DSSP file (Angstrom, degrees, kcal/mol; ACC not computed):
  #  RESIDUE AA STRUCTURE BP1 BP2  ACC     N-H-->O    O-->H-N    N-H-->O    O-->H-N    TCO  KAPPA ALPHA  PHI   PSI    X-CA   Y-CA   Z-CA
    1    1 A M              0   0    0      0, 0.0     2,-0.2     0, 0.0     0, 0.0   0.000 360.0 360.0 360.0 139.6    9.0  -34.3   -5.6
    2    2 A E        -     0   0    0      1,-0.1     2,-0.1     0, 0.0     0, 0.0  -0.527 360.0-123.5 -80.1 137.2    9.3  -31.1   -7.7
    3    3 A R        -     0   0    0     -2,-0.2    -1,-0.1     1,-0.1     5,-0.1  -0.447  30.2 -99.5 -77.5 153.2   10.6  -28.0   -5.9
    4    4 A K    >>  -     0   0    0     -2,-0.1     4,-0.8     1,-0.1     3,-0.8  -0.369  37.0-108.3 -67.6 153.0    8.5  -24.8   -5.7
    5    5 A Y  H >> S+     0   0    0      1,-0.3     3,-1.5     2,-0.2     4,-0.5   0.897 118.0  53.2 -49.4 -52.3    9.5  -22.1   -8.3
    6    6 A H  H >4 S+     0   0    0      1,-0.3     3,-0.6     2,-0.2    -1,-0.3   0.781 102.4  58.1 -62.0 -27.9   11.0  -19.8   -5.7
    7    7 A E  H <4 S+     0   0    0     -3,-0.8    -1,-0.3     1,-0.2    -2,-0.2   0.747 104.7  52.7 -73.8 -21.6   13.3  -22.6   -4.4
    8    8 A R  H << S+     0   0    0     -3,-1.5     2,-0.2    -4,-0.8    -1,-0.2   0.525  87.4 100.8 -89.8  -3.3   14.8  -23.0   -8.0
    9    9 A L  S << S-     0   0    0     -3,-0.6     2,-0.1    -4,-0.5    -3,-0.0  -0.596  77.4-121.4 -80.5 138.8   15.6  -19.3   -8.3
   10   10 A S     >  -     0   0    0     -2,-0.2     4,-2.7     1,-0.1     3,-0.3  -0.436  22.1-113.4 -76.9 156.9   19.3  -18.5   -7.6
   11   11 A Q  H  > S+     0   0    0      1,-0.2     4,-2.9     2,-0.2     5,-0.2   0.892 118.8  55.8 -57.2 -40.0   20.1  -16.0   -4.8
   12   12 A A  H  > S+     0   0    0      2,-0.2     4,-2.1     1,-0.2    -1,-0.2   0.893 108.8  46.1 -60.9 -40.6   21.3  -13.6   -7.4
   13   13 A R  H  > S+     0   0    0     -3,-0.3     4,-2.5     2,-0.2    -2,-0.2   0.920 112.1  50.7 -68.4 -44.8   18.0  -13.7   -9.2
   14   14 A I  H  X S+     0   0    0     -4,-2.7     4,-2.7     2,-0.2     5,-0.2   0.933 110.9  48.7 -55.8 -50.5   16.0  -13.3   -6.0
   15   15 A D  H  X S+     0   0    0     -4,-2.9     4,-2.7     2,-0.2    -1,-0.2   0.909 111.9  50.2 -61.0 -42.0   18.1  -10.3   -5.0
   16   16 A R  H  X S+     0   0    0     -4,-2.1     4,-2.6     2,-0.2    -2,-0.2   0.947 112.2  46.0 -63.6 -48.2   17.6   -8.7   -8.5
   17   17 A V  H  X S+     0   0    0     -4,-2.5     4,-2.8     1,-0.2    -1,-0.2   0.900 113.7  49.0 -62.7 -43.5   13.9   -9.2   -8.4
   18   18 A C  H  X S+     0   0    0     -4,-2.7     4,-2.5     2,-0.2     5,-0.2   0.914 111.3  50.6 -63.8 -43.5   13.8   -7.8   -4.8
   19   19 A Q  H  X S+     0   0    0     -4,-2.7     4,-2.2    -5,-0.2    -2,-0.2   0.902 111.4  48.8 -59.7 -43.9   15.9   -4.8   -5.9
   20   20 A I  H  X S+     0   0    0     -4,-2.6     4,-2.9     2,-0.2     5,-0.3   0.932 112.7  45.6 -64.7 -50.4   13.5   -4.2   -8.7
   21   21 A L  H  X S+     0   0    0     -4,-2.8     4,-2.5     1,-0.2     5,-0.4   0.880 113.7  49.4 -63.2 -36.2   10.3   -4.4   -6.6
   22   22 A Y  H  X>S+     0   0    0     -4,-2.5     5,-1.9    -5,-0.2     4,-1.8   0.908 113.8  46.9 -71.1 -38.3   11.8   -2.2   -3.9
   23   23 A G  I  <>S+     0   0    0     -4,-2.2     5,-3.2    -5,-0.2     6,-0.3   0.969 119.3  38.7 -58.7 -54.3   12.9    0.4   -6.5
   24   24 A E  I  <5S+     0   0    0     -4,-2.9     6,-3.1     3,-0.2     7,-0.3   0.942 127.7  30.6 -68.2 -50.1    9.5    0.4   -8.4
   25   25 A L  I  <5S+     0   0    0     -4,-2.5     6,-0.4    -5,-0.3    -3,-0.2   0.836 131.7  25.3 -85.9 -33.9    7.2    0.1   -5.4
   26   26 A F  I  <5S+     0   0    0     -4,-1.8    -3,-0.2    -5,-0.4    -2,-0.1   0.893 129.1  32.1 -99.9 -51.3    9.0    1.9   -2.6
   27   27 A Q  I   <S+     0   0    0     -5,-1.9    -3,-0.2     1,-0.2    -4,-0.2   0.944 132.8  29.6 -75.6 -49.4   11.5    4.4   -4.1
   28   28 A Q  S   <S-     0   0    0     -5,-3.2    -1,-0.2    -6,-0.2    -3,-0.2   0.573  96.0-138.3 -85.7  -8.0    9.5    5.3   -7.2
   29   29 A E    >   +     0   0    0     -6,-0.3     3,-2.1     1,-0.1    -4,-0.2   0.836  41.2 161.0  50.7  41.2    6.1    4.8   -5.6
   30   30 A A  G >   +     0   0    0     -6,-3.1     3,-2.4     1,-0.3    -5,-0.2   0.713  59.4  80.3 -62.6 -18.9    4.7    3.1   -8.7
   31   31 A F  G 3  S+     0   0    0     -6,-0.4    -1,-0.3     1,-0.3     5,-0.1   0.707  82.3  65.8 -59.1 -16.8    2.0    1.5   -6.5
   32   32 A L  G <  S+     0   0    0     -3,-2.1     2,-0.5    -7,-0.1    66,-0.3   0.563  79.3 101.4 -81.5  -5.6    0.2    4.9   -6.8
   33   33 A Q  S X  S-     0   0    0     -3,-2.4     3,-1.4    64,-0.1     2,-0.1  -0.677  77.6-127.6 -81.6 122.4   -0.2    4.3  -10.5
   34   34 A Q  T 3  S+     0   0    0     -2,-0.5    65,-0.1     1,-0.2    -2,-0.1  -0.438  92.0  19.2 -67.5 146.9   -3.7    3.1  -11.3
   35   35 A G  T 3  S+     0   0    0     63,-0.4    -1,-0.2     1,-0.2     2,-0.1   0.523  82.3 161.7  75.1   6.5   -3.8   -0.1  -13.3
   36   36 A L    <   -     0   0    0     -3,-1.4     2,-0.3    -6,-0.2    -1,-0.2  -0.394  16.2-173.6 -61.1 134.5   -0.2   -1.1  -12.4
   37   37 A T     >  -     0   0    0      1,-0.1     4,-1.7    -2,-0.1     5,-0.2  -0.845  39.2-117.8-124.1 163.1    0.3   -4.9  -13.0
   38   38 A A  H  > S+     0   0    0     -2,-0.3     4,-3.2     1,-0.2     5,-0.3   0.888 116.0  59.9 -63.6 -38.1    3.1   -7.4  -12.4
   39   39 A R  H  > S+     0   0    0      1,-0.2     4,-2.8     2,-0.2     5,-0.3   0.908 103.8  49.0 -54.2 -42.8    3.3   -7.8  -16.1
   40   40 A M  H  > S+     0   0    0      2,-0.2     4,-2.1     1,-0.2    -1,-0.2   0.945 113.5  46.1 -63.6 -47.2    4.1   -4.2  -16.6
   41   41 A V  H  X S+     0   0    0     -4,-1.7     4,-1.3     2,-0.2    -2,-0.2   0.909 113.6  49.6 -61.8 -42.8    6.8   -4.3  -13.9
   42   42 A A  H >X>S+     0   0    0     -4,-3.2     5,-1.7     1,-0.2     4,-1.2   0.961 113.9  44.4 -68.1 -50.0    8.2   -7.5  -15.4
   43   43 A E  H 3<5S+     0   0    0     -4,-2.8    -1,-0.2    -5,-0.3    -2,-0.2   0.831 110.7  53.9 -65.4 -28.8    8.4   -6.2  -19.0
   44   44 A R  H 3<5S+     0   0    0     -4,-2.1    -1,-0.2    -5,-0.3    -2,-0.2   0.788 120.5  32.8 -72.6 -26.0    9.8   -2.9  -17.9
   45   45 A N  H <<5S-     0   0    0     -4,-1.3    -2,-0.2    -3,-0.5    -1,-0.2   0.363 107.7-114.3-115.5   3.0   12.6   -4.7  -16.1
   46   46 A G  T  <5S+     0   0    0     -4,-1.2     2,-0.3     1,-0.2    -3,-0.2   0.840  74.7 118.6  63.3  37.8   13.2   -7.8  -18.1
   47   47 A I      < -     0   0    0     -5,-1.7    -1,-0.2    -6,-0.2     2,-0.2  -0.797  62.9-102.6-124.1 172.7   12.1  -10.3  -15.6
   48   48 A T     >  -     0   0    0     -2,-0.3     4,-1.9     1,-0.1     5,-0.2  -0.549  19.4-121.7 -97.7 159.3    9.3  -12.9  -15.6
   49   49 A L  H  > S+     0   0    0      1,-0.2     4,-3.1     2,-0.2     5,-0.2   0.897 115.0  58.7 -56.8 -41.1    5.9  -12.8  -14.0
   50   50 A Q  H  > S+     0   0    0      1,-0.2     4,-2.6     2,-0.2    -1,-0.2   0.868 102.8  53.2 -60.9 -36.8    6.8  -16.1  -12.2
   51   51 A D  H  > S+     0   0    0      2,-0.2     4,-2.4     1,-0.2     5,-0.2   0.919 112.1  43.9 -65.2 -42.8    9.8  -14.3  -10.7
   52   52 A I  H  X S+     0   0    0     -4,-1.9     4,-3.0     2,-0.2     5,-0.2   0.933 113.6  50.6 -64.8 -44.9    7.7  -11.5   -9.3
   53   53 A S  H  X S+     0   0    0     -4,-3.1     4,-2.2     1,-0.2     5,-0.2   0.922 112.6  46.6 -59.1 -45.3    5.0  -13.9   -8.2
   54   54 A A  H  X S+     0   0    0     -4,-2.6     4,-2.3    -5,-0.2     5,-0.2   0.895 115.6  44.4 -71.7 -40.3    7.6  -16.1   -6.3
   55   55 A V  H  X>S+     0   0    0     -4,-2.4     4,-3.1    -5,-0.2     5,-0.9   0.935 113.5  50.3 -69.2 -44.3    9.4  -13.2   -4.6
   56   56 A C  I  X>S+     0   0    0     -4,-3.0     6,-1.5    -5,-0.2     4,-1.4   0.940 116.0  42.1 -56.5 -45.3    6.1  -11.5   -3.7
   57   57 A S  I  X5S+     0   0    0     -4,-2.2     4,-0.6     4,-0.2    -2,-0.2   0.940 121.7  39.2 -66.1 -50.5    4.8  -14.6   -2.1
   58   58 A E  I  <5S+     0   0    0     -4,-2.3    -2,-0.2    -5,-0.2    -3,-0.2   0.877 130.3  23.3 -72.3 -39.0    8.0  -15.7   -0.4
   59   59 A Y  I  <5S+     0   0    0     -4,-3.1    -3,-0.2    -5,-0.2    -2,-0.2   0.714 132.6  32.9-107.7 -22.5    9.3  -12.3    0.9
   60   60 A F  I  <<S-     0   0    0     -4,-1.4    -3,-0.2    -5,-0.9    -2,-0.1   0.517  95.1-129.4-107.1  -9.7    6.3  -10.1    1.1
   61   61 A G  S  <<S+     0   0    0     -4,-0.6     2,-0.3    -5,-0.6    -4,-0.2   0.673  76.3  75.3  68.1  21.2    3.7  -12.7    2.0
   62   62 A D  S    S-     0   0    0     -6,-1.5    -2,-0.3    -9,-0.1    -1,-0.2  -0.926  83.3-101.5-147.9 165.6    1.3  -11.7   -0.7
   63   63 A N     >  -     0   0    0     -2,-0.3     4,-2.3    -3,-0.1     3,-0.4  -0.512  52.1 -96.5 -82.6 166.3    0.6  -11.9   -4.3
   64   64 A F  H  > S+     0   0    0      1,-0.2     4,-2.4     2,-0.2     5,-0.2   0.893 121.8  50.4 -58.2 -44.9    1.4   -8.7   -6.3
   65   65 A P  H  > S+     0   0    0      0, 0.0     4,-2.1     0, 0.0    -1,-0.2   0.884 111.6  48.9 -61.2 -33.3   -2.1   -7.3   -6.4
   66   66 A M  H  > S+     0   0    0     -3,-0.4     4,-2.7     2,-0.2    -2,-0.2   0.884 109.1  53.4 -73.6 -37.7   -2.5   -7.7   -2.6
   67   67 A L  H  X S+     0   0    0     -4,-2.3     4,-2.0     2,-0.2    -1,-0.2   0.917 110.0  46.9 -57.2 -44.6    0.9   -6.1   -2.0
   68   68 A L  H  X S+     0   0    0     -4,-2.4     4,-2.4     2,-0.2    -2,-0.2   0.893 111.1  52.6 -67.3 -39.4   -0.1   -3.1   -4.0
   69   69 A Q  H  X S+     0   0    0     -4,-2.1     4,-2.5    -5,-0.2     5,-0.2   0.923 109.2  49.0 -63.1 -41.8   -3.5   -2.9   -2.2
   70   70 A R  H  X S+     0   0    0     -4,-2.7     4,-2.0     2,-0.2    -1,-0.2   0.914 113.1  47.2 -63.2 -40.8   -1.7   -3.0    1.2
   71   71 A L  H  X S+     0   0    0     -4,-2.0     4,-1.9     1,-0.2    -1,-0.2   0.883 112.6  49.5 -66.6 -35.8    0.7   -0.2    0.2
   72   72 A R  H  X S+     0   0    0     -4,-2.4     4,-2.1     2,-0.2    -2,-0.2   0.892 111.4  47.3 -69.1 -39.8   -2.2    1.9   -1.2
   73   73 A V  H  X S+     0   0    0     -4,-2.5     4,-2.8     2,-0.2    -1,-0.2   0.868 109.0  55.5 -69.4 -33.4   -4.3    1.5    1.9
   74   74 A K  H  X S+     0   0    0     -4,-2.0     4,-1.7    -5,-0.2    -1,-0.2   0.922 110.5  44.9 -59.0 -43.3   -1.3    2.4    4.0
   75   75 A R  H  X S+     0   0    0     -4,-1.9     4,-2.1     2,-0.2    -2,-0.2   0.848 110.8  53.9 -70.3 -35.3   -0.9    5.6    2.0
   76   76 A V  H  X S+     0   0    0     -4,-2.1     4,-2.9     1,-0.2     5,-0.2   0.940 107.6  52.3 -59.2 -47.0   -4.7    6.3    2.2
   77   77 A C  H  X S+     0   0    0     -4,-2.8     4,-1.4     1,-0.2    -2,-0.2   0.892 106.9  51.5 -55.5 -43.2   -4.5    6.0    5.9
   78   78 A R  H  < S+     0   0    0     -4,-1.7    -1,-0.2     1,-0.2    -2,-0.2   0.911 114.4  42.6 -64.1 -41.2   -1.6    8.5    6.1
   79   79 A L  H >< S+     0   0    0     -4,-2.1     3,-1.4     1,-0.2     6,-0.3   0.867 110.0  54.9 -76.5 -32.0   -3.5   11.1    4.1
   80   80 A L  H 3< S+     0   0    0     -4,-2.9    -1,-0.2     1,-0.2    -2,-0.2   0.759 108.7  51.5 -71.2 -18.8   -6.9   10.6    5.8
   81   81 A S  T 3< S+     0   0    0     -4,-1.4     2,-0.4    -5,-0.2    -1,-0.2   0.388  93.7  94.8 -93.7   3.8   -5.1   11.2    9.1
   82   82 A S    X   -     0   0    0     -3,-1.4     3,-1.2     1,-0.1     4,-0.4  -0.784  67.0-148.0-101.1 135.4   -3.6   14.4    7.8
   83   83 A K  G >  S+     0   0    0     -2,-0.4     3,-0.8     1,-0.3     4,-0.2   0.775  99.5  67.1 -67.3 -21.6   -5.2   17.9    8.4
   84   84 A E  G 3  S+     0   0    0      1,-0.2    -1,-0.3     2,-0.1     3,-0.2   0.746 108.2  36.8 -66.4 -26.5   -3.7   18.9    5.1
   85   85 A Y  G X  S+     0   0    0     -3,-1.2     3,-2.1    -6,-0.3    -1,-0.2   0.343  82.5 108.2-110.6   7.5   -6.1   16.5    3.3
   86   86 A E  T <  S+     0   0    0     -3,-0.8    -1,-0.1    -4,-0.4    -2,-0.1   0.699  82.3  48.2 -63.3 -16.8   -9.2   16.8    5.6
   87   87 A R  T 3  S+     0   0    0     -4,-0.2     2,-0.5    -3,-0.2    -1,-0.3   0.446  92.8  94.2 -99.1  -2.1  -11.1   18.7    2.9
   88   88 A V  S <  S-     0   0    0     -3,-2.1    -3,-0.0     1,-0.1     5,-0.0  -0.786  83.7-114.1 -90.1 131.5  -10.2   16.2    0.2
   89   89 A S     >  -     0   0    0     -2,-0.5     4,-2.5     1,-0.1     5,-0.2  -0.183  17.5-120.6 -64.4 153.8  -12.8   13.5   -0.3
   90   90 A C  H  > S+     0   0    0      1,-0.2     4,-2.3     2,-0.2    -1,-0.1   0.875 114.0  55.3 -59.6 -35.0  -12.0   10.0    0.5
   91   91 A E  H  > S+     0   0    0      2,-0.2     4,-2.2     1,-0.2    -1,-0.2   0.893 108.0  47.3 -60.2 -44.8  -12.7    9.0   -3.1
   92   92 A N  H  > S+     0   0    0      2,-0.2     4,-2.4     1,-0.2    -2,-0.2   0.876 111.3  50.6 -71.9 -37.3  -10.2   11.5   -4.4
   93   93 A I  H  X S+     0   0    0     -4,-2.5     4,-1.3     2,-0.2    -2,-0.2   0.937 110.1  51.1 -60.8 -43.8   -7.6   10.4   -1.9
   94   94 A G  H ><>S+     0   0    0     -4,-2.3     5,-2.0     1,-0.2     3,-0.5   0.928 110.9  48.5 -61.0 -44.8   -8.2    6.8   -3.0
   95   95 A L  H ><5S+     0   0    0     -4,-2.2     3,-1.7     1,-0.3    -1,-0.2   0.928 109.5  52.0 -60.6 -46.1   -7.7    7.8   -6.7
   96   96 A R  H 3<5S+     0   0    0     -4,-2.4    -1,-0.3     1,-0.3    -2,-0.2   0.738 108.3  52.9 -64.2 -21.8   -4.6    9.6   -5.9
   97   97 A C  T <<5S-     0   0    0     -4,-1.3    -1,-0.3    -3,-0.5    -2,-0.2   0.238 128.4 -89.4 -98.7  14.1   -3.3    6.5   -4.1
   98   98 A G  T < 5S+     0   0    0     -3,-1.7   -63,-0.4   -66,-0.3    -3,-0.2   0.265  79.3 137.7 102.3 -15.8   -3.9    4.1   -7.1
   99   99 A F      < -     0   0    0     -5,-2.0    -1,-0.3    -6,-0.2   -65,-0.1  -0.429  45.9-147.8 -68.2 141.7   -7.3    2.9   -6.5
  100  100 A S  S    S+     0   0    0      1,-0.1     2,-0.3    -2,-0.1    -1,-0.1   0.625  73.4   1.8 -86.0 -13.6   -9.4    2.7   -9.7
  101  101 A S  S  > S-     0   0    0      1,-0.1     4,-1.6    -7,-0.1     5,-0.1  -0.982  72.6-102.5-164.6 165.8  -12.8    3.5   -8.1
  102  102 A R  H  > S+     0   0    0     -2,-0.3     4,-2.8     1,-0.2     5,-0.2   0.895 120.3  55.5 -61.7 -40.6  -14.5    4.4   -4.8
  103  103 A Q  H  > S+     0   0    0      1,-0.2     4,-2.4     2,-0.2     5,-0.2   0.884 106.0  48.4 -67.1 -39.4  -15.7    0.7   -4.7
  104  104 A S  H  > S+     0   0    0      2,-0.2     4,-1.9     1,-0.2    -1,-0.2   0.851 113.0  50.0 -68.8 -32.1  -12.2   -0.8   -4.9
  105  105 A L  H  X S+     0   0    0     -4,-1.6     4,-3.4     2,-0.2     5,-0.2   0.970 112.6  45.5 -63.8 -53.0  -11.0    1.6   -2.2
  106  106 A H  H  X S+     0   0    0     -4,-2.8     4,-2.4     1,-0.2     5,-0.3   0.882 113.9  49.2 -63.1 -38.7  -13.9    0.7    0.1
  107  107 A N  H  X S+     0   0    0     -4,-2.4     4,-2.3     2,-0.2    -1,-0.2   0.962 116.4  41.6 -66.1 -48.4  -13.5   -3.1   -0.5
  108  108 A A  H  X S+     0   0    0     -4,-1.9     4,-2.4    -5,-0.2     5,-0.3   0.941 115.6  50.9 -66.4 -43.1   -9.7   -3.0    0.2
  109  109 A F  H  X>S+     0   0    0     -4,-3.4     4,-3.5     1,-0.2     5,-0.7   0.933 111.7  45.2 -63.4 -45.0  -10.1   -0.7    3.1
  110  110 A R  H  X5S+     0   0    0     -4,-2.4     4,-1.6    -5,-0.2    -1,-0.2   0.907 111.8  53.9 -65.8 -38.8  -12.8   -2.7    4.9
  111  111 A R  H  <5S+     0   0    0     -4,-2.3    -1,-0.2    -5,-0.3    -2,-0.2   0.917 120.9  30.2 -60.1 -42.4  -10.8   -5.9    4.3
  112  112 A Q  H  <5S+     0   0    0     -4,-2.4    -2,-0.2    -5,-0.2    -1,-0.2   0.816 134.5  24.2 -88.8 -31.0   -7.7   -4.5    5.9
  113  113 A K  H  <5S-     0   0    0     -4,-3.5    -3,-0.2    -5,-0.3    -2,-0.2   0.568  91.0-127.3-116.1 -11.9   -8.9   -2.1    8.4
  114  114 A G  S  <<S+     0   0    0     -4,-1.6     2,-0.3    -5,-0.7    -4,-0.2   0.702  82.7  66.0  75.4  16.2  -12.5   -3.3    9.3
  115  115 A M  S    S-     0   0    0     -6,-0.5    -2,-0.3    -9,-0.1    -1,-0.2  -0.952  88.7 -90.7-155.7 171.6  -14.1    0.1    8.6
  116  116 A T     >  -     0   0    0     -2,-0.3     4,-2.3    -3,-0.1     5,-0.2  -0.424  39.6-109.1 -81.2 161.9  -14.7    2.5    5.8
  117  117 A P  H  > S+     0   0    0      0, 0.0     4,-2.5     0, 0.0     5,-0.2   0.873 120.3  55.4 -57.5 -35.4  -12.3    5.2    4.9
  118  118 A E  H  > S+     0   0    0      2,-0.2     4,-2.5     1,-0.2     5,-0.2   0.929 108.1  46.7 -61.1 -46.4  -14.8    7.8    6.2
  119  119 A E  H  > S+     0   0    0      1,-0.2     4,-2.5     2,-0.2    -1,-0.2   0.886 112.4  50.6 -63.4 -38.5  -14.9    6.1    9.5
  120  120 A Y  H  X S+     0   0    0     -4,-2.3     4,-2.6     2,-0.2    -1,-0.2   0.908 110.5  48.7 -60.9 -44.9  -11.2    5.8    9.7
  121  121 A R  H  X S+     0   0    0     -4,-2.5     4,-3.3     2,-0.2     5,-0.4   0.940 111.8  49.3 -63.5 -48.9  -10.7    9.5    8.9
  122  122 A K  H  X S+     0   0    0     -4,-2.5     4,-2.2     1,-0.2     5,-0.2   0.942 114.4  45.0 -59.7 -47.7  -13.3   10.5   11.5
  123  123 A Q  H  X S+     0   0    0     -4,-2.5     4,-1.9    -5,-0.2    -1,-0.2   0.915 118.1  42.3 -61.6 -43.5  -11.6    8.4   14.2
  124  124 A N  H  X S+     0   0    0     -4,-2.6     4,-2.3     2,-0.2    -2,-0.2   0.862 113.3  50.3 -82.0 -34.4   -8.1    9.4   13.4
  125  125 A L  H  X S+     0   0    0     -4,-3.3     4,-2.7    -5,-0.2    -1,-0.2   0.931 111.4  50.5 -61.0 -46.1   -8.8   13.2   12.9
  126  126 A N  H  X S+     0   0    0     -4,-2.2     4,-2.5    -5,-0.4    -2,-0.2   0.941 112.2  46.4 -60.5 -46.7  -10.6   13.2   16.3
  127  127 A N  H  X S+     0   0    0     -4,-1.9     4,-2.3     1,-0.2    -1,-0.2   0.879 111.1  53.2 -64.1 -37.9   -7.5   11.4   18.0
  128  128 A N  H  X S+     0   0    0     -4,-2.3     4,-2.1     2,-0.2    -1,-0.2   0.932 109.0  49.1 -62.3 -43.9   -5.2   13.9   16.3
  129  129 A E  H  X S+     0   0    0     -4,-2.7     4,-1.0     2,-0.2    -2,-0.2   0.923 110.8  49.3 -59.7 -45.3   -7.2   16.8   17.7
  130  130 A K  H  < S+     0   0    0     -4,-2.5     3,-0.4     1,-0.2    -1,-0.2   0.909 113.3  47.6 -60.6 -42.4   -7.2   15.3   21.2
  131  131 A N  H >< S+     0   0    0     -4,-2.3     3,-0.8     1,-0.2    -1,-0.2   0.798 109.9  51.6 -70.8 -27.5   -3.4   14.8   21.0
  132  132 A S  H 3< S+     0   0    0     -4,-2.1    -1,-0.2     1,-0.2    -2,-0.2   0.647 104.7  57.6 -83.8 -12.4   -2.8   18.3   19.6
  133  133 A N  T 3< S+     0   0    0     -4,-1.0     8,-4.1    -3,-0.4     2,-0.4   0.318  98.7  74.1 -94.3   9.4   -4.8   19.8   22.5
  134  134 A T  B <  S-A  140   0A   0     -3,-0.8     6,-0.2     6,-0.2     2,-0.1  -0.946  70.6-140.3-121.7 138.4   -2.5   18.1   25.2
  135  135 A N    >   -     0   0    0      4,-2.1     3,-2.0    -2,-0.4    -2,-0.1  -0.266  44.2 -84.4 -85.0-173.2    1.0   19.1   26.2
  136  136 A D  T 3  S+     0   0    0      1,-0.3    -1,-0.1     2,-0.1    -2,-0.0   0.753 128.8  55.1 -62.5 -21.4    3.7   16.6   27.0
  137  137 A S  T 3  S-     0   0    0      2,-0.1    -1,-0.3     1,-0.0    -3,-0.0   0.507 119.6-106.6 -88.5  -2.8    2.5   16.2   30.6
  138  138 A G    <   +     0   0    0     -3,-2.0     2,-0.3     1,-0.3    -2,-0.1   0.455  67.5 149.7  94.6  -1.4   -1.0   15.3   29.5
  139  139 A T        -     0   0    0      1,-0.1    -4,-2.1    -5,-0.0     2,-0.5  -0.495  44.4-129.4 -69.3 131.5   -2.7   18.5   30.4
  140  140 A V  B     -A  134   0A   0     -2,-0.3     2,-0.3    -6,-0.2    -6,-0.2  -0.683  15.8-144.9 -85.6 124.4   -5.6   19.4   28.2
  141  141 A Y              0   0    0     -8,-4.1    -9,-0.0    -2,-0.5    -1,-0.0  -0.644 360.0 360.0 -86.8 146.2   -5.6   22.9   26.6
  142  142 A G              0   0    0     -2,-0.3    -1,-0.1     0, 0.0    -9,-0.0   0.461 360.0 360.0 -58.1 360.0   -9.0   24.6   26.2
């Protein structure tokens, strides 16, 4: 029986690909770049698409596009919950976070959060206001 591709990779190769993905996606925040593809990451770093695919699947539990989508939705959630961004439209936040359109943002958001970005913002800004109006003992301020 033929082994899966990731099972044929050396530990050194897996470590290198993990290091590249960590650097690109988490340290450099390349996931914010619209149109980012696994091919771009592979070519930039001298690795193969199969390497990226295998490592994403085995170590991140998703394919590369879904990993990007998860990271982008997580960033959108952070910005939607921030008072600093409450006057920025959900669409503009989505574009800043790497989504190519309002529709791609809404589709990803609904799939991951079960609601629209607007619903998430309203729910989380309301919760933040309630939390900021209470002291440590739970007493509500006017």
